[in-house]
C-alpha positions as CSV (number, residue, x, y, z in Angstrom):
1,X,188.5,-48.9,-111.7
2,X,191.1,-47.0,-109.6
3,X,193.3,-50.1,-109.2
4,X,193.0,-50.9,-112.8
5,X,194.2,-47.5,-113.8
6,X,197.2,-47.9,-111.4
7,X,198.1,-51.1,-113.2
8,X,197.5,-49.8,-116.7
9,X,199.5,-46.6,-116.2
10,X,202.0,-48.2,-113.8
11,X,201.7,-45.4,-111.2
12,X,200.7,-45.1,-107.6
13,X,197.4,-44.1,-106.2
14,X,198.3,-40.4,-105.7
15,X,199.5,-40.2,-109.3
16,X,196.3,-41.6,-110.6
17,X,194.4,-38.9,-108.7
18,X,196.7,-36.2,-110.1
19,X,196.4,-37.6,-113.7
20,X,192.6,-37.6,-113.5
21,X,192.6,-34.0,-112.2
22,X,194.9,-33.0,-115.1
23,X,192.5,-34.7,-117.6
24,X,189.5,-32.9,-116.1
25,X,191.1,-29.4,-115.8
26,X,192.8,-29.8,-119.2
27,X,189.5,-30.7,-120.8
28,X,187.7,-27.7,-119.2
29,X,190.5,-25.3,-120.2
30,X,190.4,-26.7,-123.8
31,X,186.6,-26.0,-124.0
32,X,186.9,-22.5,-122.5
33,X,189.8,-21.4,-124.7
34,X,188.1,-23.0,-127.8
35,X,184.9,-21.0,-127.2
36,X,186.8,-17.8,-126.7
37,X,188.7,-18.2,-129.9
38,X,185.6,-19.1,-131.9
39,X,183.9,-15.9,-130.8
40,X,186.7,-14.0,-132.6
41,X,185.5,-15.4,-136.0
42,X,182.2,-15.0,-137.8
43,X,181.5,-18.5,-139.1
44,X,178.0,-18.6,-140.7
45,X,176.6,-22.1,-141.1
46,X,176.2,-24.0,-137.8
47,X,177.6,-27.2,-139.2
48,X,180.8,-25.4,-140.2
49,X,181.1,-23.8,-136.8
50,X,180.9,-27.3,-135.2
51,X,183.5,-28.7,-137.6
52,X,185.9,-25.8,-136.9
53,X,185.3,-26.0,-133.2
54,X,186.1,-29.8,-133.1
55,X,189.3,-29.3,-135.1
56,X,190.3,-26.4,-132.8
57,X,189.8,-28.3,-129.5
58,X,191.5,-31.3,-131.0
59,X,194.6,-29.1,-131.5
60,X,194.2,-27.3,-128.2
61,X,193.7,-30.3,-125.9
62,X,197.3,-31.7,-126.0
63,X,198.7,-28.2,-125.2
64,X,196.1,-27.7,-122.4
65,X,196.9,-31.0,-120.6
66,X,200.6,-30.5,-121.0
67,X,200.3,-27.0,-119.5
68,X,198.1,-28.2,-116.6
69,X,200.3,-31.3,-116.0
70,X,203.3,-29.1,-115.0
71,X,201.9,-27.8,-111.6
72,X,200.5,-31.3,-111.0
73,X,204.0,-32.9,-111.5
74,X,202.7,-35.2,-114.3
75,X,204.4,-33.6,-117.3
76,X,206.6,-36.7,-118.1
77,X,203.5,-39.0,-117.9
78,X,201.5,-36.8,-120.4
79,X,204.4,-36.5,-122.8
80,X,204.7,-40.3,-122.9
81,X,200.8,-40.6,-123.1
82,X,200.5,-38.2,-126.0
83,X,203.3,-39.9,-127.9
84,X,201.5,-43.2,-127.6
85,X,198.3,-41.6,-128.8
86,X,200.1,-40.1,-131.8
87,X,201.5,-43.5,-132.7
88,X,198.1,-45.1,-132.6
89,X,196.6,-42.4,-134.7
90,X,199.5,-42.6,-137.2
91,X,200.6,-39.0,-136.5
92,X,203.9,-40.3,-135.1
93,X,205.7,-43.1,-136.9
94,X,206.1,-46.3,-134.9
95,X,209.6,-47.9,-134.5
96,X,210.1,-51.1,-136.2
97,X,210.6,-54.1,-133.9
98,X,214.2,-54.2,-133.0
99,X,214.8,-50.5,-133.7
100,X,216.5,-48.3,-131.1
101,X,218.9,-49.0,-128.4
102,X,216.6,-51.2,-126.3
103,X,216.8,-54.2,-128.6
104,X,214.0,-56.3,-130.1
105,X,210.5,-56.5,-128.6
106,X,210.3,-59.3,-126.1
107,X,207.7,-61.9,-126.9
108,X,205.9,-63.8,-124.1
109,X,203.8,-67.0,-124.3
110,X,201.4,-67.5,-121.4
111,X,200.5,-71.1,-120.7
112,X,197.2,-71.5,-118.7
113,X,194.6,-74.2,-118.0
114,X,191.8,-72.3,-116.2
115,X,190.1,-69.0,-115.9
116,X,193.2,-67.0,-116.6
117,X,193.1,-64.4,-113.9
118,X,196.9,-64.3,-113.7
119,X,197.1,-64.2,-117.5
120,X,194.8,-61.2,-117.5
121,X,196.9,-59.3,-115.0
122,X,200.1,-59.9,-117.0
123,X,198.3,-58.7,-120.2
124,X,197.1,-55.6,-118.4
125,X,200.6,-54.9,-116.9
126,X,202.2,-54.9,-120.3
127,X,199.4,-53.3,-122.3
128,X,201.2,-50.0,-122.7
129,X,204.7,-51.4,-122.9
130,X,206.0,-51.1,-126.4
131,X,209.0,-53.4,-125.7
132,X,207.0,-56.4,-124.5
133,X,204.3,-58.3,-126.3
134,X,202.0,-61.1,-125.1
135,X,202.4,-63.0,-128.4
136,X,200.6,-66.3,-127.6
137,X,198.2,-67.9,-125.2
138,X,198.7,-71.7,-124.9
139,X,196.0,-73.8,-123.3
140,X,195.3,-77.5,-122.9
141,X,191.5,-77.2,-122.2
142,X,189.0,-76.1,-124.8
143,X,186.6,-74.9,-122.2
144,X,189.1,-72.8,-120.2
145,X,188.3,-69.2,-119.6
146,X,191.7,-68.0,-120.6
147,X,190.8,-68.7,-124.2
148,X,188.0,-66.2,-123.9
149,X,190.5,-63.7,-122.6
150,X,192.7,-64.4,-125.6
151,X,189.8,-63.7,-127.9
152,X,188.8,-60.5,-126.2
153,X,192.4,-59.2,-126.2
154,X,193.0,-60.2,-129.8
155,X,195.9,-62.5,-128.8
156,X,196.6,-65.6,-130.8
157,X,195.7,-68.8,-128.9
158,X,197.1,-72.3,-129.3
159,X,195.0,-75.2,-128.1
160,X,197.4,-78.2,-127.5
161,X,196.8,-81.9,-127.2
162,X,198.6,-84.4,-124.9
163,X,200.1,-86.7,-127.5
164,X,202.0,-84.0,-129.4
165,X,202.9,-82.2,-126.2
166,X,204.5,-85.1,-124.4
167,X,205.5,-87.5,-127.2
168,X,205.8,-85.2,-130.2
169,X,207.6,-81.9,-130.7
170,X,206.1,-80.3,-127.6
171,X,204.9,-77.5,-129.9
172,X,208.4,-76.0,-130.0
173,X,208.2,-75.1,-133.7
174,X,205.0,-73.1,-133.0
175,X,206.7,-71.2,-130.2
176,X,209.8,-70.6,-132.3
177,X,207.6,-69.3,-135.1
178,X,206.3,-66.6,-132.7
179,X,209.9,-65.8,-131.6
180,X,209.0,-66.5,-128.0
181,X,211.6,-65.2,-125.5
182,X,209.9,-66.2,-122.3
183,X,207.3,-68.8,-121.3
184,X,205.1,-67.9,-118.3
185,X,203.1,-70.7,-116.7
186,X,200.0,-69.1,-115.1
187,X,197.9,-71.9,-113.7
188,X,199.1,-74.5,-116.3
189,X,198.4,-78.0,-114.9
190,X,200.5,-80.2,-117.2
191,X,204.1,-81.0,-116.5
192,X,206.5,-79.4,-119.0
193,X,208.2,-82.0,-121.2
194,X,212.0,-82.2,-121.4
195,X,211.9,-81.2,-125.1
196,X,210.4,-77.8,-124.3
197,X,212.7,-77.3,-121.3
198,X,215.7,-78.0,-123.5
199,X,214.4,-75.6,-126.2
200,X,213.9,-72.8,-123.6
201,X,216.6,-73.4,-120.9
202,X,216.1,-70.8,-118.0
203,X,213.3,-69.2,-119.9
204,X,210.3,-70.9,-118.4
205,X,208.8,-69.6,-115.2
206,X,206.0,-70.8,-113.0
207,X,204.0,-69.5,-110.1
208,X,203.0,-71.9,-107.3
209,X,200.4,-71.1,-104.6
210,X,202.6,-72.0,-101.6
211,X,206.0,-71.5,-100.1
212,X,208.2,-74.0,-101.9
213,X,209.8,-76.4,-101.2
214,X,206.7,-77.2,-99.0
215,X,203.5,-78.3,-100.6
216,X,204.8,-78.8,-104.1
217,X,204.9,-81.8,-106.4
218,X,202.5,-83.8,-108.5
219,X,198.8,-83.2,-107.6
220,X,199.6,-80.1,-105.5
221,X,197.7,-77.3,-107.2
222,X,194.9,-74.9,-106.4
223,X,192.6,-75.9,-103.5
224,X,194.6,-79.1,-102.9
225,X,197.6,-77.0,-101.8
226,X,195.5,-74.7,-99.6
227,X,193.7,-77.6,-97.9
228,X,197.1,-79.2,-97.2
229,X,198.5,-76.0,-95.7
230,X,195.5,-75.6,-93.4
231,X,195.5,-79.3,-92.4
232,X,199.1,-79.1,-91.4
233,X,198.4,-76.1,-89.1
234,X,200.7,-73.7,-90.9
235,X,200.7,-70.1,-89.7
236,X,202.0,-68.8,-93.1
237,X,201.5,-69.5,-96.7
238,X,202.3,-67.5,-99.9
239,X,203.5,-67.7,-103.4
240,X,206.6,-68.9,-105.1
241,X,207.8,-67.9,-108.6
242,X,210.4,-70.2,-109.8
243,X,212.2,-71.5,-112.9
244,X,210.9,-74.7,-114.4
245,X,213.0,-77.8,-114.7
246,X,212.3,-81.5,-115.3
247,X,210.6,-82.0,-111.9
248,X,207.3,-80.6,-110.5
249,X,207.8,-77.4,-108.5
250,X,211.5,-77.9,-108.3
251,X,213.4,-75.2,-110.2
252,X,215.4,-72.4,-108.7
253,X,213.3,-69.9,-106.7
254,X,213.1,-66.4,-108.1
255,X,210.7,-64.7,-105.7
256,X,208.4,-65.5,-102.7
257,X,205.8,-63.5,-100.9
258,X,204.0,-64.4,-97.6
259,X,200.5,-64.1,-96.2
260,X,199.1,-65.3,-92.9
261,X,197.0,-68.4,-92.4
262,X,194.3,-67.6,-89.9
263,X,192.5,-69.8,-87.4
264,X,189.3,-70.9,-89.0
265,X,190.5,-70.4,-92.6
266,X,189.0,-72.5,-95.4
267,X,190.8,-73.3,-98.6
268,X,188.6,-70.7,-100.3
269,X,189.5,-67.9,-97.9
270,X,193.2,-68.7,-98.1
271,X,193.0,-68.9,-101.9
272,X,191.6,-65.3,-102.0
273,X,194.7,-64.0,-100.2
274,X,197.0,-66.1,-102.3
275,X,195.4,-64.7,-105.5
276,X,195.9,-61.2,-104.3
277,X,199.6,-61.9,-103.9
278,X,199.8,-63.5,-107.3
279,X,198.1,-60.6,-109.1
280,X,200.2,-58.1,-107.3
281,X,203.7,-59.7,-107.8
282,X,203.6,-62.0,-110.8
283,X,203.5,-59.3,-113.6
284,X,206.2,-57.3,-111.8
285,X,208.5,-60.2,-111.4
286,X,208.0,-61.2,-115.1
287,X,209.0,-57.6,-116.1
288,X,212.1,-57.7,-113.9
289,X,213.2,-61.0,-115.5
290,X,212.9,-59.4,-119.0
291,X,214.8,-56.4,-117.8
292,X,217.6,-58.7,-116.6
293,X,217.7,-60.2,-120.1
294,X,216.1,-63.6,-119.3
């Protein structure tokens, strides 16, 4: 839960603790002041007392948490947090897409073939970001877990078939209809066709579970990669985030992170450390690419 809050709020561990303390103390202060104020009035029926009290604490709570957040150094966080709450409740009007100096909302399509753990981390990372939207989940396997994630998150999903993807229009019209700015491959096992690469030049990125250019190419994915790394006696492995071109695992490298390979490692043990690197770095790198205008 603690790590999930860090990712959701985009803060470090100490800030999570301070924010939770602010919530707790602010809530207690709200209840205390609310009861004191209610004692000043003679409100007869119990139901009316309850209604007035609820309205009163609803008004007091934002003021209380803002006040408490000052000594805890979290005032800016709670100003932003309360603004977001106000927009969700319709109290504060939302900006129209494209309004403001930051430009239009960036639309991401995530392509995945499996369980979708990286897709989930990216969704979580951008959940509170009003300038970035996960607009589409694209999948080539009807039984893939990522489709359940799309359903749970309320994100449109597109189940693609091989003929249209490789010999048809590569689903480019469907992506254009969603105004997709960036395509993120998160465990997508099909090679990207030329038609899609030409439609999105420099705007398709992939993550590979090894340190390219080693252990890349056709058939090198998942456990096959980890088994090959271990069999070769490598002391290090890691992840590579790269642009996608016409060849498997060949585009320009954007980012790499390293982890050790230990004596006695199995593909499963190595995969666990690789997944930790993927979940930690992939969402952050995607955000950096968007900030750079990719």
